Backbone as a chain_set.jsonl record, in Angstrom:
{"seq": "MSHRTTPSLLPRIARLVVVGAICLSLGMHWALLQGIAWTGMLISFAREGAVMEAVQKTFDGQHGCPLCHKVKEGRDADPSQPQQTGQSVKKIDAVLVPITRLIAPAAETVSFVMTHETLVRRSKLPETPPPRREVA", "coords": {"N": [[0.893, -0.954, -0.08], [0.526, 2.031, -1.064], [1.976, 5.152, 0.188], [0.77, 7.498, -0.435], [-2.017, 6.58, -1.248], [-2.735, 6.161, 1.439], [-3.71, 8.349, 3.123], [-6.356, 9.078, 1.914], [-7.864, 6.794, 2.094], [-8.211, 6.154, 4.572], [-10.537, 8.193, 5.366], [-12.545, 7.31, 4.086], [-13.12, 4.559, 4.824], [-13.31, 5.369, 7.844], [-15.626, 6.544, 7.677], [-17.506, 4.646, 6.303], [-17.892, 3.159, 8.171], [-19.129, 4.67, 10.473], [-21.514, 4.758, 9.256], [-22.288, 2.204, 8.817], [-22.671, 1.735, 11.598], [-24.722, 3.76, 12.234], [-26.805, 2.491, 10.526], [-27.024, -0.349, 11.838], [-28.17, 1.058, 14.42], [-30.358, 1.89, 14.032], [-31.656, -0.205, 13.058], [-31.885, -1.199, 10.693], [-30.689, -3.586, 9.868], [-32.026, -5.609, 10.2], [-34.068, -5.28, 8.405], [-32.785, -5.51, 6.162], [-32.341, -8.34, 6.132], [-34.77, -9.583, 6.668], [-35.256, -8.74, 3.516], [-33.928, -10.259, 2.254], [-34.761, -12.93, 3.061], [-37.2, -12.446, 2.128], [-36.692, -12.521, -0.552], [-35.597, -15.058, -1.063], [-38.005, -16.6, -0.631], [-39.55, -15.84, -2.369], [-38.24, -16.593, -4.635], [-37.947, -19.336, -4.61], [-40.946, -19.787, -4.364], [-42.021, -19.334, -6.628], [-40.68, -21.253, -8.337], [-42.23, -23.236, -7.851], [-45.005, -22.451, -8.446], [-46.893, -20.485, -10.05], [-46.527, -17.16, -10.801], [-48.016, -14.813, -9.617], [-49.012, -16.328, -7.764], [-46.918, -17.032, -6.143], [-45.841, -14.395, -5.261], [-48.335, -13.468, -3.434], [-47.797, -15.886, -1.682], [-45.568, -15.373, -0.505], [-45.995, -12.698, 0.725], [-48.07, -12.982, 2.108], [-48.051, -13.952, 4.663], [-48.463, -16.027, 6.021], [-46.911, -17.76, 5.277], [-44.213, -17.956, 6.266], [-40.745, -18.465, 5.81], [-38.083, -20.214, 7.664], [-36.307, -18.065, 8.077], [-37.793, -15.909, 8.032], [-38.784, -16.216, 10.397], [-36.631, -16.463, 12.442], [-36.28, -13.163, 12.245], [-38.488, -12.147, 13.246], [-38.493, -13.163, 15.778], [-35.937, -11.854, 16.385], [-36.44, -9.065, 16.013], [-38.535, -8.788, 17.546], [-37.58, -9.458, 20.211], [-35.397, -7.204, 20.698], [-34.931, -4.133, 22.278], [-34.672, -2.054, 21.252], [-36.239, -1.41, 19.031], [-39.063, -0.488, 18.482], [-42.829, -1.768, 19.386], [-44.057, -4.11, 16.802], [-47.679, -3.374, 16.355], [-50.947, -3.694, 15.47], [-51.196, -0.871, 15.138], [-49.907, 2.432, 14.139], [-46.982, 3.367, 15.606], [-46.067, 6.237, 16.106], [-47.912, 8.634, 15.228], [-48.415, 10.429, 12.271], [-48.414, 13.706, 11.114], [-50.52, 15.717, 8.703], [-49.449, 18.617, 7.04], [-51.149, 20.882, 5.873], [-50.695, 23.253, 2.787], [-51.392, 26.36, 1.793], [-52.281, 27.046, -1.395], [-50.663, 28.496, -4.01], [-51.008, 30.83, -5.694], [-49.653, 32.076, -8.749], [-49.826, 34.729, -10.651], [-49.406, 35.974, -14.356], [-46.971, 38.435, -15.049], [-48.421, 41.421, -16.631], [-48.093, 41.81, -20.336], [-46.044, 44.18, -22.431], [-47.561, 46.438, -24.241], [-47.105, 46.352, -27.792], [-46.581, 48.874, -29.939], [-47.107, 49.343, -33.528], [-45.548, 51.318, -35.832], [-47.463, 52.669, -38.698], [-46.742, 53.154, -41.928], [-47.124, 55.301, -44.572], [-46.505, 54.927, -47.097], [-45.752, 53.729, -50.172], [-44.899, 50.582, -51.714], [-41.745, 50.416, -53.438], [-42.044, 49.711, -56.705], [-40.137, 47.524, -59.363], [-39.575, 48.846, -62.039], [-37.835, 47.376, -64.205], [-37.019, 44.751, -65.708], [-35.025, 41.593, -63.953], [-31.323, 41.392, -65.342], [-30.417, 39.328, -67.772], [-28.375, 36.411, -67.102], [-25.158, 35.72, -67.905], [-24.466, 33.96, -70.837], [-23.245, 30.396, -69.863], [-20.201, 28.833, -69.896], [-18.889, 26.297, -71.618], [-18.19, 23.185, -70.688], [-15.788, 20.666, -71.782]], "CA": [[-0.003, 0.215, 0.031], [1.749, 3.099, -0.67], [1.442, 6.122, 1.378], [-0.18, 8.165, -1.157], [-3.34, 6.333, -1.102], [-3.448, 5.693, 2.951], [-4.657, 9.188, 3.462], [-7.846, 9.278, 1.164], [-8.823, 5.335, 2.342], [-8.789, 6.329, 5.787], [-11.752, 8.91, 5.957], [-13.646, 6.447, 3.437], [-13.178, 3.662, 6.154], [-14.542, 5.922, 8.865], [-17.392, 7.05, 6.912], [-18.369, 3.465, 6.281], [-18.077, 2.544, 9.876], [-19.996, 5.431, 11.075], [-22.965, 4.648, 8.253], [-22.712, 0.71, 9.236], [-23.375, 1.932, 12.772], [-25.857, 4.307, 12.02], [-27.774, 1.646, 10.107], [-27.591, -1.066, 13.229], [-28.726, 1.406, 15.376], [-31.816, 2.167, 13.324], [-32.585, -1.346, 13.037], [-31.753, -1.6, 9.299], [-30.028, -4.94, 9.818], [-33.602, -6.129, 10.418], [-34.786, -5.043, 7.416], [-31.995, -6.045, 5.404], [-32.359, -9.731, 6.508], [-36.536, -9.5, 5.667], [-35.534, -8.24, 1.973], [-33.214, -11.44, 1.848], [-35.732, -13.694, 3.486], [-38.336, -12.281, 1.49], [-35.997, -12.663, -2.113], [-35.418, -16.476, -1.214], [-39.111, -17.105, -0.438], [-40.285, -15.443, -3.743], [-37.672, -17.223, -5.937], [-38.684, -20.778, -4.387], [-42.461, -20.476, -4.641], [-41.722, -19.236, -8.137], [-40.427, -22.506, -8.909], [-43.322, -24.171, -7.457], [-46.177, -21.991, -9.169], [-47.284, -19.309, -10.908], [-45.525, -15.864, -10.409], [-48.773, -14.026, -8.622], [-48.899, -17.164, -6.242], [-45.67, -16.915, -5.063], [-46.076, -13.037, -4.688], [-48.992, -13.785, -2.362], [-47.703, -16.584, -0.744], [-44.524, -14.576, -0.036], [-46.589, -11.679, 1.535], [-48.942, -12.99, 3.145], [-47.925, -13.637, 6.348], [-48.788, -17.266, 6.353], [-46.229, -19.131, 4.787], [-42.995, -17.943, 6.827], [-39.173, -19.363, 6.215], [-37.165, -20.272, 9.021], [-34.971, -17.145, 8.389], [-38.44, -15.166, 8.576], [-39.271, -16.709, 11.695], [-35.621, -15.585, 13.061], [-35.998, -12.004, 11.774], [-39.618, -11.636, 13.728], [-38.077, -13.028, 16.902], [-34.562, -10.702, 16.38], [-37.213, -7.968, 15.998], [-39.647, -8.68, 19.288], [-36.257, -9.266, 21.446], [-34.467, -6.051, 20.097], [-35.666, -3.265, 22.883], [-34.589, -0.448, 20.928], [-36.735, -1.323, 18.436], [-40.645, -0.715, 19.071], [-42.853, -3.114, 18.921], [-44.963, -3.983, 15.778], [-48.604, -3.966, 16.345], [-51.241, -2.978, 14.143], [-51.496, 0.639, 14.918], [-48.724, 2.978, 14.183], [-46.572, 3.907, 17.103], [-46.309, 7.774, 16.191], [-48.889, 9.865, 14.367], [-47.916, 11.307, 11.569], [-49.427, 14.906, 11.156], [-49.899, 15.913, 7.738], [-49.413, 19.992, 6.921], [-51.773, 21.744, 4.903], [-50.458, 24.419, 2.559], [-51.958, 27.004, 0.928], [-51.893, 26.798, -2.775], [-50.033, 30.072, -4.421], [-50.814, 30.682, -7.628], [-48.726, 32.777, -9.642], [-50.071, 35.798, -11.817], [-48.137, 36.196, -15.108], [-47.228, 39.992, -15.477], [-49.202, 42.216, -17.647], [-47.42, 41.79, -21.18], [-46.171, 45.304, -22.564], [-48.512, 46.433, -25.727], [-45.98, 46.872, -28.612], [-47.635, 49.266, -31.045], [-45.677, 49.685, -34.851], [-46.254, 52.539, -36.517], [-47.836, 52.19, -40.068], [-46.222, 53.802, -42.897], [-48.362, 55.271, -45.758], [-45.814, 54.775, -48.225], [-46.091, 52.53, -51.179], [-43.385, 50.195, -52.364], [-41.262, 50.861, -55.044], [-41.739, 48.097, -57.631], [-39.43, 47.504, -60.166], [-40.048, 48.733, -63.749], [-37.11, 46.501, -65.323], [-36.765, 42.713, -65.198], [-33.262, 41.73, -63.876], [-30.997, 41.567, -66.596], [-30.264, 37.75, -68.059], [-27.313, 36.187, -66.68], [-24.026, 35.678, -68.975], [-23.921, 32.441, -71.04], [-22.267, 29.594, -69.255], [-19.044, 28.166, -70.42], [-19.019, 24.879, -71.832], [-16.844, 22.278, -70.172], [-15.602, 19.65, -72.503]], "C": [[1.03, 1.377, -0.096], [0.969, 4.199, -0.031], [0.913, 7.054, 0.693], [-1.855, 8.073, -0.876], [-4.057, 6.483, 0.779], [-4.231, 6.92, 3.487], [-6.356, 9.609, 2.888], [-8.427, 7.846, 1.473], [-8.968, 5.818, 3.754], [-9.941, 6.921, 6.179], [-12.955, 7.861, 4.846], [-14.262, 5.221, 4.426], [-14.277, 3.85, 7.122], [-15.882, 6.024, 8.698], [-18.015, 5.836, 7.008], [-18.574, 2.843, 7.5], [-19.127, 3.275, 10.659], [-21.61, 5.148, 10.192], [-23.394, 3.397, 8.774], [-23.406, 1.051, 11.009], [-24.679, 2.619, 13.21], [-26.94, 3.154, 11.913], [-27.985, 0.109, 11.036], [-28.352, -0.445, 14.095], [-30.174, 1.81, 14.961], [-32.524, 0.857, 13.173], [-32.532, -1.913, 11.743], [-31.175, -3.052, 8.818], [-31.601, -6.03, 9.394], [-34.471, -6.28, 8.923], [-34.394, -5.897, 6.229], [-32.105, -7.686, 5.183], [-33.794, -10.539, 5.945], [-36.458, -9.622, 4.244], [-34.822, -9.712, 2.036], [-34.011, -12.882, 2.159], [-36.79, -13.676, 2.347], [-38.029, -12.463, -0.329], [-36.52, -14.137, -2.139], [-36.819, -16.832, -1.055], [-39.721, -17.178, -1.831], [-39.764, -16.443, -5.044], [-38.041, -19.167, -5.633], [-40.158, -20.635, -4.664], [-42.631, -20.275, -5.914], [-41.521, -20.21, -8.914], [-41.441, -23.21, -8.69], [-44.268, -23.977, -8.241], [-45.892, -20.599, -10.026], [-46.453, -18.048, -10.059], [-46.207, -15.236, -9.201], [-48.75, -15.078, -7.396], [-48.023, -16.906, -5.54], [-45.447, -15.45, -4.854], [-46.866, -13.031, -3.332], [-48.602, -14.699, -1.587], [-46.534, -16.075, 0.292], [-44.96, -13.453, 1.272], [-47.749, -11.588, 2.381], [-49.114, -13.14, 4.593], [-47.981, -15.29, 7.104], [-47.666, -18.277, 5.827], [-44.749, -18.41, 5.02], [-41.843, -18.77, 6.279], [-38.896, -19.211, 7.512], [-36.253, -18.817, 9.335], [-36.219, -16.144, 8.914], [-38.724, -14.631, 10.067], [-38.017, -15.523, 12.679], [-35.678, -14.147, 13.396], [-37.169, -11.387, 13.02], [-39.232, -11.686, 15.165], [-37.014, -12.14, 17.165], [-35.6, -9.67, 16.816], [-38.021, -7.964, 17.459], [-38.574, -8.755, 19.872], [-35.515, -8.052, 21.203], [-35.417, -5.162, 21.059], [-35.275, -2.053, 22.335], [-35.496, -0.405, 19.61], [-38.502, -1.498, 18.747], [-41.327, -1.45, 18.402], [-43.9, -2.924, 17.535], [-46.325, -4.289, 15.988], [-49.41, -3.444, 14.91], [-51.632, -1.844, 14.192], [-50.072, 1.098, 14.824], [-48.389, 3.602, 15.74], [-46.627, 5.459, 17.031], [-47.415, 7.759, 14.78], [-48.241, 10.512, 13.594], [-49.079, 12.638, 11.08], [-49.476, 15.567, 9.506], [-50.44, 17.916, 7.792], [-50.121, 20.321, 5.485], [-51.056, 23.035, 4.234], [-50.908, 25.388, 1.744], [-51.469, 26.924, -0.596], [-51.689, 28.062, -3.208], [-50.248, 29.508, -5.712], [-50.436, 32.465, -7.81], [-49.656, 33.4, -10.698], [-49.039, 36.086, -12.741], [-48.121, 37.925, -15.119], [-47.971, 40.328, -16.674], [-47.823, 42.347, -19.021], [-47.777, 43.781, -21.525], [-46.897, 45.668, -24.009], [-47.121, 47.12, -26.734], [-47.105, 47.656, -29.463], [-46.199, 49.8, -32.14], [-46.39, 50.832, -35.389], [-46.579, 52.536, -38.346], [-47.555, 53.174, -41.132], [-47.221, 53.833, -43.95], [-47.764, 55.376, -46.986], [-45.458, 53.679, -48.982], [-44.825, 52.048, -51.192], [-43.411, 50.316, -53.445], [-41.243, 49.449, -55.673], [-40.845, 48.561, -58.863], [-39.958, 47.576, -61.639], [-39.315, 47.919, -64.676], [-36.972, 45.229, -64.583], [-35.198, 42.717, -65.102], [-32.753, 41.115, -64.904], [-30.496, 39.772, -66.421], [-28.806, 37.805, -67.552], [-26.293, 35.722, -67.791], [-24.21, 34.167, -69.088], [-22.902, 31.675, -69.956], [-21.227, 29.051, -70.04], [-19.103, 26.998, -70.542], [-17.56, 23.793, -71.501], [-17.015, 21.277, -70.921], [-15.134, 18.572, -72.124]], "O": [[2.046, 1.583, 0.568], [-0.234, 4.238, 0.225], [0.325, 7.768, 1.506], [-2.657, 8.928, -0.501], [-5.178, 6.744, 1.212], [-5.234, 6.746, 4.179], [-7.223, 10.285, 3.441], [-9.581, 7.691, 1.072], [-10.15, 5.859, 4.095], [-10.524, 6.471, 7.166], [-14.165, 7.875, 5.069], [-15.439, 4.996, 4.707], [-15.342, 3.277, 7.355], [-16.887, 5.709, 9.334], [-19.026, 5.762, 7.707], [-19.469, 2.025, 7.71], [-19.912, 2.68, 11.398], [-22.69, 5.417, 10.717], [-24.551, 3.248, 9.166], [-24.472, 0.601, 11.429], [-25.455, 2.304, 14.112], [-27.742, 2.858, 12.799], [-29.043, -0.506, 10.907], [-29.231, -1.099, 14.656], [-31.028, 2.013, 15.824], [-33.752, 0.766, 13.156], [-33.048, -3.014, 11.551], [-31.211, -3.51, 7.676], [-31.907, -6.851, 8.53], [-35.251, -7.151, 8.539], [-35.082, -6.647, 5.536], [-31.943, -8.174, 4.064], [-33.952, -11.524, 5.223], [-37.242, -10.341, 3.624], [-35.701, -10.496, 1.679], [-33.796, -13.858, 1.44], [-37.173, -14.682, 1.751], [-38.916, -12.519, -1.182], [-37.452, -14.537, -2.837], [-36.854, -17.917, -1.635], [-40.238, -18.162, -2.361], [-40.402, -16.895, -5.995], [-38.323, -19.987, -6.506], [-40.608, -21.574, -5.32], [-43.424, -21.029, -6.479], [-42.0, -20.252, -10.047], [-41.605, -24.047, -9.578], [-44.671, -24.945, -8.886], [-44.9, -19.996, -10.436], [-45.925, -18.104, -8.949], [-45.649, -15.041, -8.122], [-48.509, -14.73, -6.24], [-48.167, -16.558, -4.368], [-44.583, -15.317, -3.988], [-46.327, -12.697, -2.277], [-49.04, -14.495, -0.455], [-46.512, -16.269, 1.508], [-44.451, -13.378, 2.391], [-48.249, -10.687, 3.054], [-49.923, -12.689, 5.404], [-47.676, -15.636, 8.246], [-47.692, -19.489, 6.042], [-44.068, -18.265, 4.005], [-42.079, -19.978, 6.326], [-39.302, -18.365, 8.309], [-35.695, -18.511, 10.389], [-36.029, -15.541, 9.97], [-38.836, -13.551, 10.647], [-38.208, -14.456, 13.262], [-35.287, -13.74, 14.49], [-36.888, -10.373, 13.659], [-39.434, -10.708, 15.885], [-37.096, -11.56, 18.248], [-35.63, -9.405, 18.018], [-37.962, -7.051, 18.282], [-38.419, -7.621, 20.324], [-34.603, -8.13, 22.026], [-36.625, -5.277, 20.849], [-35.535, -1.008, 22.932], [-35.516, 0.693, 19.054], [-39.027, -2.527, 19.172], [-41.046, -1.883, 17.284], [-44.433, -1.851, 17.252], [-46.536, -5.496, 15.869], [-48.968, -3.029, 13.839], [-52.471, -1.523, 13.351], [-49.141, 0.43, 15.273], [-49.103, 4.071, 16.626], [-47.26, 6.002, 17.937], [-47.544, 7.068, 13.77], [-47.392, 11.272, 14.06], [-50.264, 12.492, 10.782], [-48.38, 15.925, 9.074], [-51.424, 18.384, 8.365], [-49.722, 20.07, 4.348], [-50.783, 23.935, 5.029], [-50.691, 25.04, 0.584], [-50.282, 26.739, -0.867], [-52.521, 28.887, -2.832], [-49.973, 28.532, -6.409], [-50.781, 33.519, -7.276], [-50.207, 32.689, -11.539], [-47.921, 36.405, -12.337], [-49.161, 38.581, -15.189], [-48.103, 39.548, -17.617], [-46.748, 42.882, -18.747], [-48.752, 44.482, -21.253], [-46.592, 44.903, -24.924], [-46.397, 48.075, -26.454], [-48.245, 47.233, -29.653], [-45.084, 50.275, -31.93], [-47.584, 51.129, -35.339], [-45.623, 52.359, -39.102], [-48.32, 54.139, -41.137], [-47.971, 52.913, -44.276], [-48.379, 55.865, -47.934], [-44.88, 52.72, -48.471], [-43.82, 52.67, -50.85], [-44.303, 50.359, -54.294], [-40.665, 48.423, -55.316], [-40.818, 49.717, -59.286], [-40.561, 46.705, -62.267], [-39.798, 47.65, -65.776], [-36.864, 44.856, -63.415], [-34.371, 43.384, -65.724], [-33.455, 40.305, -65.51], [-30.29, 39.148, -65.38], [-28.118, 38.825, -67.525], [-26.894, 35.252, -68.757], [-24.184, 33.327, -68.188], [-21.985, 32.231, -69.351], [-21.642, 28.769, -71.164], [-19.405, 26.389, -69.515], [-16.414, 23.736, -71.948], [-18.139, 20.778, -70.981], [-14.997, 17.644, -72.921]]}, "num_chains": 1, "name": "protein.A"}
């Protein structure tokens, strides 16, 4: 490892460690494991039957795989995670914002001066062009 790459590598590793710690503290590891379990279930159910049936079996909650059960046990045992019941723990309040209407500014009126001069017509036709030189 060269001396030049070491200073730029350390902040990247530190940033990766911090992001990993935040993800673990938020419980994202359970979501990652659940996603892996759902993917495996979807693939295995799709091999046995139709894709729509596989999607239904995967997400209906009645056909859980061993990894799904472990994730549920781990999530329930984790004290930092709120218990998931039928109702949400926090209520999300919607904020209504008044509609802002933008009115286009009035366009300036442009007036053109009408000229009363008549157009001058040519009295003669244009000259005929000189004959072309023949190329042999």
